[in-house]
MARLUMKE-216664 format. One record per residue (C-alpha): residue in three letters; x, y, z. Coordinates in steps of 0.25 Angstrom, whole numbers, padded with zeros to 4 digits, always signed. Layout:
N
ALAXYZ ...
//
This chain:
150
MET-0168-0053+0058 ALA-0163-0057+0044 THR-0164-0043+0039 PHE-0156-0038+0051 PHE-0144-0048+0048 ARG-0145-0044+0033 THR-0145-0029+0036 GLY-0133-0031+0046 ALA-0125-0039+0035 LEU-0128-0029+0025 ALA-0123-0018+0035 LEU-0111-0025+0038 LEU-0107-0027+0023 ALA-0110-0013+0020 ALA-0101-0009+0032 LEU-0090-0018+0027 GLY-0091-0014+0013 GLY-0080-0003+0014 CYS-0071-0012+0022 ALA-0058-0016+0013 THR-0056-0028+0022 ILE-0068-0034+0015 SER-0067-0027+0001 GLU-0052-0027-0001 SER-0040-0036+0000 ASN-0031-0035+0012 GLN-0019-0038+0003 GLN-0011-0029-0007 THR-0001-0032-0017 LEU+0011-0022-0017 MET+0022-0020-0027 VAL+0036-0018-0020 ARG+0047-0011-0028 THR+0061-0007-0023 ILE+0069+0005-0027 ALA+0084+0008-0026 ASP+0092+0019-0032 ASN+0079+0023-0040 ARG+0078+0010-0046 GLU+0069-0002-0043 ILE+0077-0014-0038 GLY+0071-0028-0038 GLY+0074-0040-0029 ALA+0072-0033-0016 GLY+0065-0041-0005 CYS+0054-0033+0002 VAL+0047-0037+0015 LEU+0033-0030+0017 THR+0027-0030+0031 ASN+0015-0024+0037 ASP+0006-0028+0049 LYS+0000-0039+0041 GLY+0012-0047+0036 ARG+0025-0047+0028 TRP+0028-0049+0013 PHE+0040-0051+0004 VAL+0042-0046-0010 THR+0054-0045-0019 SER+0054-0031-0026 PRO+0049-0028-0036 GLY+0037-0036-0032 HIS+0023-0038-0028 VAL+0018-0042-0014 THR+0005-0044-0008 VAL+0004-0039+0007 GLN-0008-0038+0017 LYS-0013-0024+0018 SER-0012-0017+0031 ALA-0016-0003+0037 GLY-0001-0003+0042 ASN+0012+0000+0034 LEU+0019-0009+0025 PHE+0034-0010+0028 VAL+0043-0014+0016 ASP+0057-0019+0018 CYS+0066-0022+0005 LYS+0080-0027+0004 LYS+0088-0031-0008 ASP+0101-0040-0007 GLY+0105-0034+0006 VAL+0109-0021-0002 SER+0097-0013-0002 ALA+0085-0011+0007 GLY+0072-0003+0008 GLN+0060-0001+0017 ASP+0047+0006+0016 VAL+0034+0008+0024 VAL+0021+0008+0016 ALA+0009+0014+0022 SER-0005+0007+0019 ARG-0016+0016+0016 ALA-0031+0014+0017 ASN-0037+0012+0003 ALA-0047+0022-0002 SER-0058+0012-0005 ALA-0057+0005+0009 THR-0057+0019+0016 VAL-0069+0024+0009 GLY-0077+0011+0011 ASN-0073+0010+0026 ALA-0077+0025+0029 VAL-0090+0024+0021 LEU-0095+0010+0023 THR-0089+0005+0036 ALA-0088+0018+0044 GLY-0073+0015+0047 LEU-0075+0000+0052 GLY-0070-0005+0039 TYR-0057+0003+0040 LEU-0054-0003+0054 LEU-0055-0017+0047 ASP-0047-0013+0035 LYS-0036-0008+0044 ARG-0035-0021+0051 THR-0035-0029+0038 GLY-0028-0019+0029 ALA-0037-0021+0018 GLY-0041-0006+0017 PHE-0026-0002+0016 ASP-0016-0002+0004 TYR-0001-0001+0003 PRO+0004+0006-0010 GLU+0004-0004-0021 THR+0019-0001-0025 LEU+0030-0001-0014 THR+0043+0005-0018 VAL+0054+0003-0008 LEU+0067+0012-0009 MET+0079+0003-0007 ARG+0093+0008-0002 ARG+0106+0001-0001 ILE+0108-0005+0013 GLY+0117+0004+0021 ALA+0115+0016+0012 PRO+0110+0029+0019 ASP+0095+0031+0019 TYR+0092+0045+0014 ARG+0077+0045+0015 ASN+0076+0050+0029 ALA+0089+0058+0029 PRO+0088+0073+0033 PRO+0090+0083+0021 GLU+0104+0088+0019 THR+0107+0101+0026 ALA+0106+0114+0017 GLY+0119+0118+0011 THR+0125+0104+0009 ALA+0119+0102-0005 LEU+0128+0101-0016 HIS+0125+0109-0029 
//
């Protein structure tokens, strides 16, 4: 009977060995930078939000967030003059993916997705700021042919 429990406990440990929830932190420290007119600007207040919570940082600065399998939304403002938003996708980290596939037959992935431990955001987030009220050219259609000045 004791051998049965010991074998079961060892099997459970082996199965969860690739699970990032057990082997990695569910928090990550990020660097947030804000850029306007091709220069870094400081003093922008940024709110970072995902399905695990909300955090605040003044740029440039570091903030520790709880990891998630979902996107991280970044909203920055400076003195009511400029603003910027960004959406950052999380990605499954390589070590957790391999461990989950090999050792847990995918069960660890499901647990990691729930806790966020097996996922990472980019270490540095750069938010493009623009003047409030200024047109946003990022999604504007290209100019029509023949209207370019030479």
